[in-house]
C-alpha positions in Angstrom: -12.7 121.4 39.7 -9.3 119.2 38.9 -6.7 119.2 40.6 -4.7 122.1 41.9 -1.6 121.2 39.7 -0.9 118.7 36.9 -0.1 115.0 38.7 3.9 114.4 38.9 4.6 111.0 38.1 7.0 109.0 40.2 8.3 105.6 39.7 8.6 103.6 43.3 11.3 101.8 41.7 13.3 104.6 41.0 13.0 106.0 44.4 14.4 102.9 46.0 17.3 102.4 43.2 20.5 100.3 44.7 22.8 102.7 47.1 26.2 101.8 45.8 28.8 104.1 47.9 31.1 102.2 50.2 32.4 105.4 52.0 30.2 106.3 55.5 31.1 109.7 54.8 29.6 110.2 51.9 25.5 111.1 51.0 23.2 108.7 53.5 20.6 108.9 50.6 20.4 105.8 48.2 21.6 106.8 44.7 19.5 106.4 41.5 21.6 103.9 39.9 20.9 102.7 36.2 21.5 99.7 35.3 20.2 98.0 38.3 22.1 95.2 40.2 23.3 91.9 39.1 20.4 89.7 38.7 18.0 92.0 37.6 16.4 90.4 34.3 17.8 91.9 31.1 15.1 93.4 28.9 13.1 91.5 25.8 14.3 93.1 22.8 11.5 92.1 20.5 8.9 93.5 23.0 8.0 96.7 24.4 6.0 97.0 27.9 4.1 99.5 29.6 5.9 101.1 32.4 4.9 99.5 35.8 3.8 96.2 34.0 3.8 93.4 36.5 5.2 89.5 34.9 4.4 87.0 36.5 6.5 84.0 36.0 5.4 80.9 37.9 7.2 77.6 38.5 8.0 75.2 35.8 5.8 72.4 37.3 2.5 74.2 37.4 2.4 74.0 33.8 1.0 77.8 33.9 2.1 80.1 31.7 4.1 83.6 32.5 1.5 86.2 32.1 1.9 89.9 31.8 -0.4 92.5 33.3 -1.2 96.2 33.3 -0.1 97.3 36.7 -4.3 98.6 37.0 -5.4 95.0 35.9 -3.1 92.9 38.4 -4.9 91.1 41.0 -2.8 88.8 43.2 -6.1 86.7 43.7 -8.0 86.0 40.6 -11.0 84.0 41.3 -11.8 81.9 38.2 -15.1 80.8 39.2 -18.0 82.4 41.5 -18.0 80.8 44.7 -21.1 78.8 45.4 -24.1 80.1 47.5 -23.5 80.4 50.6 -25.6 78.1 53.1 -28.9 78.8 54.1 -28.7 78.6 57.8 -25.1 79.2 58.4 -25.8 79.9 62.6 -26.8 76.1 62.8 -26.5 74.5 65.7 -27.9 77.6 66.9 -31.6 77.9 66.9 -31.8 81.6 65.2 -29.2 83.6 63.5 -30.0 85.9 66.4 -28.9 83.1 69.1 -25.8 82.8 67.4 -25.2 86.8 67.4 -26.0 86.8 71.3 -23.7 84.5 71.8 -21.0 85.6 69.5 -21.0 89.1 71.7 -21.6 87.7 75.0 -18.1 85.7 74.2 -16.3 88.9 72.7 -17.3 90.6 76.0 -16.0 87.9 78.1 -19.3 87.5 80.3 -18.7 85.3 83.1 -21.9 82.7 83.6 -23.9 85.2 86.1 -23.3 88.4 84.3 -24.5 86.1 81.2 -27.5 85.0 83.3 -28.5 88.2 84.1 -28.3 89.9 80.7 -30.8 87.3 79.4 -32.9 88.0 82.4 -32.9 91.3 81.4 -33.4 91.1 77.4 -36.5 88.3 78.6 -38.1 91.1 80.7 -37.8 93.7 77.9 -38.8 91.3 75.1 -42.4 90.1 74.6 -43.1 86.7 72.7 -39.5 86.2 71.7 -39.8 83.6 69.3 -36.2 84.6 68.1 -34.3 84.4 71.0 -34.5 80.5 72.6 -31.6 81.0 75.3 -32.7 80.8 78.8 -29.4 80.8 80.5 -25.9 80.3 80.1 -26.3 76.6 80.1 -28.1 76.9 76.7 -25.5 79.3 75.0 -22.0 76.5 76.5 -24.1 73.6 75.4 -24.6 75.5 72.0 -21.6 76.4 71.8 -20.2 72.5 72.5 -23.0 71.4 69.9 -21.2 73.3 67.3 -17.6 72.0 68.2 -17.5 70.0 65.5 -17.9 72.8 63.0 -14.0 73.2 63.1 -11.2 70.7 64.7 -11.5 70.3 68.6 -8.6 70.0 71.4 -7.2 66.7 72.4 -5.4 65.9 75.9 -2.2 64.1 75.3 0.4 63.0 77.9 4.0 62.7 77.1 6.1 60.4 79.2 10.0 61.5 79.5 12.6 60.1 81.9 15.5 62.2 83.9 17.9 60.7 86.5 15.8 57.1 85.6 12.6 58.4 86.6 9.4 58.5 84.7 7.5 62.1 84.2 4.4 62.7 82.7 3.4 66.4 81.5 0.0 67.4 79.8 -0.1 68.3 76.2 -3.3 69.9 74.3 -3.2 69.6 70.5 -5.6 70.7 67.2 -5.1 67.6 64.9 -2.6 69.6 62.6 -3.9 68.0 59.5 -7.4 68.2 60.3 -6.9 72.2 60.9 -5.4 72.5 57.4 -8.6 70.7 56.4 -10.7 73.1 57.8 -9.1 75.7 55.6 -8.9 73.4 52.4 -12.4 72.7 52.6 -13.3 76.6 53.2 -15.0 77.6 49.8 -14.0 81.2 51.0 -10.8 80.1 52.3 -9.3 78.1 49.8 -10.2 80.6 46.9 -7.7 82.9 48.7 -4.9 80.1 48.2 -2.0 80.4 46.1 -0.9 76.8 44.9 2.3 78.0 43.3 5.6 79.0 43.8 6.1 82.5 41.4 8.4 85.1 40.4 7.0 88.7 40.4 8.3 91.4 38.1 8.0 95.2 37.9 8.8 96.4 34.4 11.2 100.1 35.2 10.4 102.2 32.6 13.7 104.3 33.0 15.7 101.2 32.8 14.0 99.4 30.8 14.3 96.5 32.8 12.3 94.1 34.5 12.6 93.9 38.3 11.7 91.3 40.4 10.1 92.1 43.7 8.9 90.0 46.8 6.6 90.0 49.6 4.4 86.7 50.4 6.6 83.6 51.0 5.3 82.0 47.1 7.0 84.9 45.4 10.7 84.1 47.6 13.6 82.2 46.7 12.6 78.9 49.4 9.3 78.3 47.9 10.7 77.7 44.3 13.6 75.6 45.5 10.6 73.2 47.5 8.8 73.2 45.1 11.4 71.7 42.5 11.8 69.0 44.8 8.5 68.0 44.9 6.9 65.5 42.3 4.6 68.0 39.6 1.5 67.0 41.0 2.1 68.4 44.0 1.5 72.0 45.6 3.1 73.0 48.5 1.3 73.6 51.6 3.2 75.9 53.8 2.9 76.4 57.6 4.5 79.0 59.6 4.7 77.6 63.0 5.1 79.7 66.3 5.5 78.7 70.0 6.5 80.7 72.8 5.6 81.2 76.9 3.4 83.7 78.3 2.4 85.2 81.6 -1.3 84.7 82.0 -1.4 86.7 85.3 0.1 89.7 86.3 2.6 88.3 88.8 3.6 85.4 86.0 3.2 82.8 88.9 0.4 81.8 86.0 2.0 80.6 82.5 0.4 79.4 79.0 2.9 77.9 76.1 0.6 78.2 73.4 1.5 77.0 69.7 0.0 78.7 66.7 -0.2 77.7 63.3 -0.8 79.9 60.1 -1.0 79.1 56.5 1.6 81.0 54.2 -0.3 80.2 51.1 -3.2 82.7 52.5 -2.4 86.3 51.5 -1.3 88.3 54.3 -4.1 90.2 55.6 -6.0 87.2 55.9 -2.9 84.9 57.6 -1.9 87.6 60.2 -5.6 88.5 60.7 -8.0 87.6 63.4 -10.9 85.6 60.7 -10.7 82.5 59.3 -7.9 81.7 57.5 -5.5 83.9 60.3 -3.7 82.3 63.3 -5.0 79.5 65.4 -3.4 77.7 68.6 -2.8 74.2 67.7 -1.0 73.2 70.7 -0.8 74.0 74.5 3.2 72.8 75.4 3.7 71.9 79.0 6.0 73.9 81.2 8.8 72.1 82.7 9.2 74.1 86.0 12.8 74.9 87.9 13.7 72.8 90.7 16.2 73.7 93.2 19.6 72.3 92.4 18.9 71.5 89.0 18.9 75.3 87.4 21.2 75.7 84.5 22.3 72.1 84.8 22.9 70.6 81.4 21.5 67.1 81.7 18.1 69.2 83.3 18.2 71.8 80.4 18.4 68.5 78.1 15.7 66.8 79.6 13.5 69.9 79.4 14.3 70.2 75.5 13.5 66.1 75.3 10.0 67.3 76.4 9.8 70.0 74.2 10.5 68.0 71.3 8.6 65.3 72.1 5.8 67.6 72.3 6.3 68.9 69.4 6.3 65.6 67.5 2.9 64.8 68.7 1.6 67.8 67.0 3.3 67.3 63.9 2.6 63.6 63.9 -0.8 64.1 62.0 1.0 65.6 58.8 4.4 63.1 59.1 3.5 61.1 56.4 1.7 63.6 54.2 5.2 65.9 54.2 7.2 63.4 52.7 4.4 61.9 50.2 1.6 64.5 49.9 -1.9 63.6 50.2 -4.9 64.0 47.7 -7.6 66.4 48.9 -10.8 67.2 47.4 -11.0 71.4 48.3 -13.6 73.8 48.6 -13.5 75.1 45.2 -14.1 71.3 44.2 -10.4 71.2 43.1 -8.7 67.8 43.5 -5.0 68.6 44.7 -2.3 66.7 46.3 -1.1 68.9 48.9 2.6 68.6 50.6 2.3 70.4 54.0 5.4 71.1 55.5 7.3 73.9 58.2 7.9 76.7 56.0 9.1 79.3 58.7 9.5 79.3 62.2 8.4 82.5 63.8 10.0 82.9 67.3 12.2 84.8 69.8 16.1 83.9 70.4 15.6 81.7 73.2 12.7 79.8 71.7 14.5 79.4 68.4 17.1 77.8 70.8 14.9 75.1 71.6 13.7 74.3 68.5 17.0 74.1 66.8 18.4 72.7 69.5 21.7 74.6 70.1 23.2 75.5 73.2 22.4 79.3 73.4 24.4 82.2 74.1 27.0 80.5 76.3 27.8 78.0 73.1 30.7 78.0 71.4 28.2 79.2 68.1 25.4 81.0 69.6 23.8 81.9 66.3 20.4 78.9 65.8 21.0 79.9 61.8 25.0 79.7 61.3 28.3 79.2 62.8 29.7 82.6 64.1 31.7 82.2 67.1 30.9 83.7 70.5 33.5 86.3 70.5 32.5 87.5 67.1 28.6 87.9 67.4 29.3 91.7 67.4 31.5 92.1 64.2 28.9 92.1 61.0 31.7 91.8 58.4 33.0 88.4 57.9 30.0 85.4 56.6 29.9 82.2 58.5 28.8 78.6 57.1 24.7 78.3 57.7 23.8 75.6 59.6 21.6 72.8 58.1 19.0 69.6 59.0 21.3 67.1 57.3 24.5 68.5 58.9 23.0 68.5 62.2 21.5 65.3 62.4 25.0 64.1 60.9 26.7 65.3 63.6 24.2 64.2 66.2 24.4 60.3 64.8 28.2 60.6 65.0 28.1 61.7 68.6 25.4 59.1 69.8 27.8 56.6 68.2 30.4 57.8 70.8 31.1 55.0 74.1 30.9 57.7 76.5 29.1 60.5 77.4 32.3 62.5 77.5 33.4 61.8 73.9 29.5 62.6 72.4 29.8 65.8 74.4 33.0 66.6 73.2 31.6 66.1 69.5 28.1 68.3 70.2 30.2 70.9 72.0 32.3 72.1 68.7 28.8 72.2 67.0 26.8 73.6 70.3 24.5 71.0 69.8 22.5 69.1 71.9 22.2 64.9 72.4 18.7 65.0 71.7 16.6 64.1 68.1 14.9 67.0 66.3 11.5 66.7 65.7 11.2 68.7 63.0 13.6 66.9 60.6 11.5 63.8 60.9 9.0 66.0 58.7 9.7 65.9 54.9 10.9 69.6 53.1 11.3 70.9 56.6 14.6 71.9 57.6 14.3 73.7 60.9 17.7 75.8 60.8 16.4 76.8 57.3 12.9 77.5 58.7 14.2 79.9 61.5 13.8 83.5 60.8 15.5 86.9 62.4 12.6 88.3 64.7 12.5 92.1 64.6 10.1 92.7 66.7 12.4 91.0 69.6 16.0 91.2 68.2 15.5 94.9 67.2 12.8 96.7 68.6 13.0 95.4 72.3 16.6 93.9 71.8 18.9 95.9 70.0 17.2 99.2 70.8 15.0 98.2 73.8 17.9 96.4 75.7 21.0 98.3 74.6 20.9 101.4 72.6 17.7 102.7 74.8 19.8 102.2 78.0 22.8 102.9 77.1 21.5 106.6 75.4 19.6 107.4 79.1 22.9 106.6 80.7 24.4 109.6 78.4 21.6 112.1 79.0 21.6 111.3 82.9 25.3 112.3 82.4 24.3 115.5 81.0 22.2 116.9 83.5 18.5 116.3 85.4 17.3 119.0 83.6 18.2 116.9 80.2 16.2 114.1 81.7 13.2 116.6 82.3 13.7 118.3 79.1 13.3 114.5 77.1 10.2 113.9 78.7 9.1 117.1 78.2 9.6 117.0 74.5 8.5 113.5 74.1 5.0 114.5 76.0 5.5 117.7 73.2 5.2 115.6 70.0 2.1 115.6 67.9 -0.2 112.8 67.9 -0.4 110.6 64.9 -2.2 107.9 64.2 -0.3 104.5 64.5 2.4 106.0 66.6 2.4 105.6 70.6 2.0 109.4 72.8 4.6 109.3 75.5 3.7 111.5 78.6 7.0 110.4 79.5 10.0 107.8 79.0 13.1 108.3 80.8 11.9 107.1 84.2 9.6 104.6 83.1 10.5 100.8 82.1 8.5 98.9 79.1 7.9 95.1 78.0 6.4 95.6 75.3 8.2 96.0 72.2 6.1 98.1 70.1 6.8 100.7 72.8 10.5 100.9 71.9 9.5 100.6 68.3 7.9 104.1 68.6 10.2 105.6 71.4 13.4 105.0 69.0 11.1 106.7 66.1 10.6 109.5 67.9 14.2 110.0 69.5 16.2 111.8 67.1 13.6 114.5 66.8 13.1 115.1 70.8 16.5 114.6 71.7 18.8 116.5 69.1 19.0 120.0 70.9 19.2 118.0 74.3 22.2 115.3 73.7 24.6 117.2 71.4 28.3 116.9 70.0 29.0 119.7 72.7 26.9 118.5 75.8 27.8 114.6 75.1 30.1 113.6 72.2 29.2 109.9 72.8 25.4 110.7 73.1 25.7 112.6 70.1 27.1 109.9 68.4 24.8 107.3 69.6 22.1 109.2 68.5 23.5 109.2 65.1 23.9 105.4 65.3 20.1 105.2 66.5 19.1 107.0 63.3 21.3 104.8 61.3 19.4 101.9 63.0 16.3 103.0 62.0 16.7 103.2 58.3 17.9 100.1 58.4 14.9 98.8 60.4 12.6 100.6 57.8 14.2 98.5 55.2 13.3 95.2 57.4 10.3 95.9 57.5 9.0 97.3 54.0 5.5 95.6 53.3 7.2 94.9 49.8 10.8 94.3 48.6 12.5 94.7 45.3 15.8 94.0 44.0 16.9 97.5 44.8 15.3 98.0 48.2 17.1 95.1 49.2 20.4 96.1 48.2 19.7 99.2 49.9 18.9 97.7 53.1 22.1 95.9 53.2 24.1 99.1 52.1 22.0 101.0 54.9 23.0 97.9 57.2 26.6 98.4 56.5 26.1 102.2 57.0 24.5 101.5 60.7 27.4 99.2 61.5 30.1 101.7 60.7 28.6 104.2 63.1 28.2 101.8 65.8 32.0 101.7 65.3 32.7 104.9 65.8 30.7 104.8 68.4 32.6 101.6 70.1 35.9 103.4 69.5 35.0 106.2 72.0 35.2 103.4 74.7 38.2 101.8 73.5 40.1 102.7 76.7 37.3 102.5 79.1 37.9 99.2 81.6 33.8 99.4 81.6 33.3 99.7 77.8 30.4 97.5 77.0 30.2 94.3 75.2 28.8 94.0 72.1 28.7 90.6 71.6 25.4 89.3 72.4 22.8 87.0 70.0 20.7 89.9 69.2 23.4 92.4 68.2 24.3 89.0 65.2 21.3 87.9 64.0 19.9 91.0 62.3 22.9 90.1 59.8 20.4 87.1 58.5 17.4 89.6 57.8 17.9 90.3 54.4 18.8 86.9 53.4 15.6 85.8 54.8 13.7 88.1 53.4 15.0 87.2 50.0 14.0 83.3 51.1 10.9 83.5 52.9 9.2 86.7 51.9 9.0 90.1 53.5 9.6 90.2 57.4 6.0 90.5 58.6 5.8 87.1 57.2 7.8 85.9 60.0 7.5 88.5 62.8 6.2 87.1 66.3 4.0 90.7 66.6 0.7 88.9 64.9 1.5 86.3 67.1 2.3 87.8 70.6 -1.0 90.2 69.8 -3.0 86.7 70.0 -1.5 86.8 73.7 -4.1 89.5 74.6 -7.2 87.7 74.2 -5.9 84.5 76.0 -4.6 86.8 79.1 -8.4 88.2 79.0 -9.8 84.9 79.4 -7.9 83.8 82.2 -8.3 86.9 84.0 -12.4 86.8 83.3 -13.5 82.8 82.3 -11.3 80.8 84.3 -11.6 79.6 88.0 -7.8 79.7 88.1 -7.4 75.5 88.6 -6.1 73.7 85.3 -6.6 76.5 83.4 -5.8 75.2 80.0 -8.7 73.0 78.6 -10.4 76.1 80.0 -8.4 78.4 77.8 -8.5 76.0 74.9 -12.7 75.9 74.8 -12.7 79.4 74.9 -10.5 79.7 71.7 -12.2 76.9 70.5 -15.4 79.0 71.0 -14.1 81.9 69.3 -12.8 80.1 66.4 -16.4 78.5 66.0 -17.6 82.3 66.3 -15.4 83.3 63.5 -16.3 80.4 61.2 -19.8 80.9 61.5 -19.4 84.9 61.4 -17.7 84.4 57.7 -20.3 82.3 56.5 -23.0 85.0 57.7 -21.2 87.8 56.0 -21.1 86.0 53.2 -24.5 85.2 53.3 -24.9 88.7 53.9 -23.5 89.9 50.6 -25.1 87.2 48.5 -28.5 88.1 49.4 -27.4 92.0 49.0 -25.5 91.0 45.2 -29.3 89.4 44.7 -31.2 91.9 45.7 -29.2 94.5 43.8 -29.9 92.5 40.6 -33.3 92.3 41.0 -33.8 96.3 41.5 -33.8 97.2 37.8 -34.9 100.6 38.6 -32.7 101.4 41.0 -30.6 104.4 41.1 -26.6 104.4 40.6 -25.0 105.5 44.1 -23.5 109.0 43.5 -19.7 109.3 43.8 -17.9 109.9 46.4 -16.3 113.2 46.9 -13.1 113.4 44.6 -13.7 110.5 42.9 -12.9 108.0 46.3 -9.6 109.9 46.8 -10.8 112.0 49.6 -14.0 112.0 51.4 -14.6 114.6 54.4 -16.3 113.8 58.0 -17.3 115.4 61.0 -19.5 117.6 59.1 -20.7 120.9 61.1 -23.8 122.6 60.3 -24.1 124.6 57.4 -23.6 128.6 58.1 -22.6 131.7 56.2 -19.5 132.8 55.9 -19.5 135.8 58.3 -21.2 133.3 61.2 -18.1 130.9 60.0 -16.1 134.0 60.7 -16.9 135.1 64.4 -14.9 132.1 65.9 -11.7 133.5 63.8 -12.1 137.3 64.0 -8.7 138.1 65.8 -6.7 135.7 63.5 -5.1 137.4 61.0 -5.0 133.9 58.6 -8.7 134.4 57.8 -8.6 138.2 56.9 -10.5 138.8 53.8 -11.6 135.4 53.8 -14.2 135.9 51.1 -12.3 138.2 48.7 -9.2 135.5 48.8 -11.5 132.5 48.5 -13.1 134.8 45.1 -9.8 135.1 43.9 -8.4 131.7 44.4 -11.4 129.9 42.6 -11.6 132.3 40.0 -7.8 131.5 39.0 -8.1 127.5 39.5 -11.1 127.6 37.3 -9.1 129.6 34.4 -6.0 127.4 35.1 -8.0 124.4 34.2 -10.2 125.5 31.6 -13.3 125.1 33.5 -16.3 127.3 32.5 -16.5 130.3 35.3 -20.1 130.8 36.1 -22.2 133.0 33.7 -18.6 133.9 32.3 -17.8 136.2 35.4 -15.2 136.0 37.8 -16.8 134.3 41.1 -17.4 136.3 43.8 -18.6 135.0 47.5 -20.0 137.4 49.8 -20.1 137.1 53.6 -23.9 135.8 53.2 -22.9 133.1 50.9 -23.1 129.7 52.6 -20.4 127.0 53.7 -19.8 123.8 55.1 -17.2 123.0 57.5 -15.3 119.6 57.9 -13.5 118.6 60.6 -12.1 114.9 59.1 -10.0 114.4 55.8 -10.0 110.8 54.9 -7.0 110.4 52.0 -6.9 107.5 50.2 -3.0 107.4 48.5 -1.2 104.7 46.7 2.0 103.8 48.9 5.6 104.2 47.4 6.2 101.5 49.5 4.1 98.6 48.3 1.8 100.3 45.6 -1.4 99.5 47.4 -3.9 102.4 48.8 -3.6 103.6 52.0 -5.4 105.8 54.0 -4.6 108.8 56.3 -7.1 110.4 58.7 -6.3 113.7 58.8 -7.8 116.0 61.3 -8.2 119.7 61.4 -10.8 120.3 64.8 -10.9 123.4 67.6 -10.9 120.1 70.1 -10.4 117.1 69.0 -10.4 114.8 72.5 -10.3 118.0 74.2 -7.2 119.3 72.5 -6.6 121.3 69.5 -5.6 119.6 66.6 -4.7 120.7 63.3 -2.5 118.1 61.1 -0.2 118.9 58.6 -0.3 117.5 54.8 1.6 116.9 51.8 0.4 119.0 48.7 1.0 118.3 44.8 2.3 121.8 43.5 1.6 123.1 39.5 5.0 124.7 39.6 7.4 122.6 41.5 8.2 119.6 43.8 5.7 118.5 46.6 5.1 121.2 49.6 3.7 120.7 53.1 1.4 123.1 54.8 -0.8 122.8 58.3 -4.9 122.6 57.7 -6.5 126.2 59.5 -9.9 125.0 58.3 -11.7 122.9 55.7 -15.3 123.3 54.2 -17.2 123.3 50.7 -18.7 125.7 48.9 -21.0 125.9 46.4 -19.6 127.2 42.4 -22.7 127.6 40.1 -23.7 123.4 40.3 -20.4 122.3 41.9 -19.4 121.1 45.3 -15.8 122.4 46.0 -13.7 121.0 48.6 -11.4 123.9 50.0 -8.8 124.1 52.6 -7.4 126.9 54.3 -4.0 126.2 55.0 -0.5 128.0 56.7 2.4 126.6 54.3 5.7 125.6 54.6 8.9 126.0 52.8 12.3 125.0 52.7 14.9 127.7 54.8 17.5 129.3 52.4 19.8 129.5 55.1 22.7 127.5 55.8 21.6 124.3 57.5 23.1 122.9 60.8 25.4 120.2 60.6 23.0 117.6 62.8 20.8 117.7 59.7 23.1 116.1 57.6 23.7 113.6 60.8 20.4 113.0 62.0 19.0 113.0 58.3 16.5 116.0 59.1 14.3 117.4 56.4 13.5 120.6 57.6 11.1 123.2 56.6 10.1 127.0 57.9 6.7 127.6 59.2 5.1 130.9 57.4 3.8 133.7 58.9 -0.3 133.3 59.2 -0.5 136.4 56.9 0.7 134.3 54.3 -2.3 131.7 54.7 -3.6 130.4 51.6 -6.6 128.6 50.0 -5.7 125.2 48.2 -8.2 122.4 46.8 -8.6 119.3 49.0 -8.3 117.5 45.5 -4.2 118.7 45.5 -3.3 116.7 49.0 -1.5 113.9 48.8 -1.5 112.3 51.9 -1.0 113.2 55.5 2.5 114.4 57.5 3.9 114.7 60.8 5.4 117.9 61.3 7.7 117.7 64.6 8.7 121.8 65.9 12.2 121.7 66.2 12.6 122.8 69.8 15.9 124.9 69.3 15.0 127.0 66.3 11.4 129.0 66.1 9.3 128.7 63.3 11.6 125.5 62.5 9.5 122.0 61.6 10.8 118.8 60.8 9.2 116.2 58.8 9.1 112.8 60.8 9.8 110.5 57.9 9.9 107.3 60.3 5.8 107.3 60.7 5.8 104.7 57.8 7.7 103.6 55.1 5.6 105.4 52.6 6.6 108.5 54.1 10.3 107.8 54.4 10.4 107.2 50.4 8.5 110.6 50.3 11.1 112.2 51.9 14.2 110.5 49.9 12.8 111.3 46.9 12.2 115.2 48.0 16.0 115.1 49.6 17.1 114.0 45.8 15.5 116.9 44.6 
């Protein structure tokens, strides 16, 4: 059977056209304005293009012509030649594949030597004639890992010497040769084939305006890479390095600390670069930590000394690529192409405190506390003015001028004017690596745990407490009552709990408007309500900052929403103008978000420089510290374990490639093999959690008291008959479809829906539950469905099943539909950007084809109005745009 209604086409570019209003009282829905903003390429009058076509304009020095693809044919990483056959025994130097997979399992499990010995003894007792398993103790496993060490670049210990108060001090530094790490990637035939080598500008053809609209995602699609390649000889290719550094607590009490440096390659696509396998992030350094000393804390001289140790250490890490960054280096890559690559630091990913170290500015107490521009300290909370950007050449000139002064006092006077320190920046010794341009907005720390977690959330909780103790309890109760959703953390309570994880603050902020709107109102707390409105604008700005793909229009919208956010914050601040204890909003993380959209234009979408993937790597380090070290001199122990994981990932990839290669060969040889049957819905949907096949009568036993299931078989018969006629599908025997209580159906409790995201046009998948008991609780999720006669609509799943009509298997759901209320809506719906729905009575439950499901949806009960629900449009960027489009209808 076909869809329940005709497909309605909608252009992502249309739904994200730029907002133009400068009045914060005007509707907050971005308007679909034509033509696009300045900078959108004008159409070529001599050519006509299919809507949504993709144009790729390569950098002129690449020698590659501009190409235009139909949307369905566009493949980001086109492989010109098939890869060579993988090695026949990629598990070497392990004796057998079984040995490697056993060692890989124990490594991942973090087994101690004692546990490993016990496991081997147990296997030896169980398995007889185990010719395929050669380990006898943990020593064999460790030795084989060590023997495999030369497969990828290992770690080396160095000693960094620096002088403080005329006393030389020494610190241990551990590094993995950065150029050897690059060569590990370049010589891997499977990794290098995923790499892009030229800067490019991407456009999608918007049929409504007949214009090419530029879009940005990967670093090589942004402006900075284009500029860098313009400075290279035409024979050279940019090799983009993304570096991260930050201290982390290894022990729960914070007495043991680590200081990893992580590198990623910006030429690789984000799913590989930010993944955990080969091509993902790797530790390339373990920096020394200069402990605070009594009487020295916060002293300028001692702080400068710590910065010297840091930059001397980083100078050592960068040393292997220093010459190559200026001249380039020829290398025969794993795809047998001879390339001259120019490694350089394109992005520095870190929190604000680490950015101050990288840029050698004086931090929050300096006259100019921003690492990227010269905003005065007292203007950090003022969004409107633009200030000059910092540059590496300017910083170097200031340093040289200062160091030429005769006295320390004169030197300090020069440097303090620019909030710089008297230290040579290690990054400025590289070619094409300006640290002030590489430093990037840190969404995790600046927004989620920063502006929201340490400021908005703290202020909001104060307002709730001022309302009443009952208000505090109600906020917790309503957080606990929030329906669960994959990817969204569920909280039992929040008001009395402290968090250190920025991801938790992110999810608290997303849920806050939906759980607080009936507690903090204009009546109970005017200031609290205004802050809630401000937080909603912050969330919309943050949604745009976090988009996985940016067009010129979404960038314009994002900047407009940032302006509206600041306008609402100003209203909140004005409520406290006469308060002596007014909060100070002049802090660095209030300001740095001003650079977010500029950074996106220069370096690609924010996930390219987000610290979240790097901080995720702290988890395995901490686990290894707890389970695999003796807690003494742990640096080399942890790095050896990390190196073993690196080796395991390298071998595992080759094994997977070998398996895929052998499977493909086997399928080619099986000439008489039958083709696989299509998945249900042609790949759009699939059903899981299958229950036993039963009669309709048996199925209805569990629902006999539910009016939604009354006359089930008659209504199902009428629905399918009507649908077959509407879609010109022949009825079996030309008679109306008829189901009886004895007819058989199969119930399912899981629905997988694949859909094209409106945010980045890629396929995403929702897992949708419809179960009386999912982890001990009823779970009946909601869905968006396309309609044959109007806009998309929402429904709650009551059951899912398949039934047979003639020789066709039909996937059907019984849903409870939701309609938009016809009454006047409360003012807060406008203020808090709610999309309100009203639940129909269960007597109005209806059947739908599961082919009509767009995707899943999260509906939150309005805790104030019975049977009203609010669409949670902040669960992801696709849902945000879908609800935005529905508002415009």
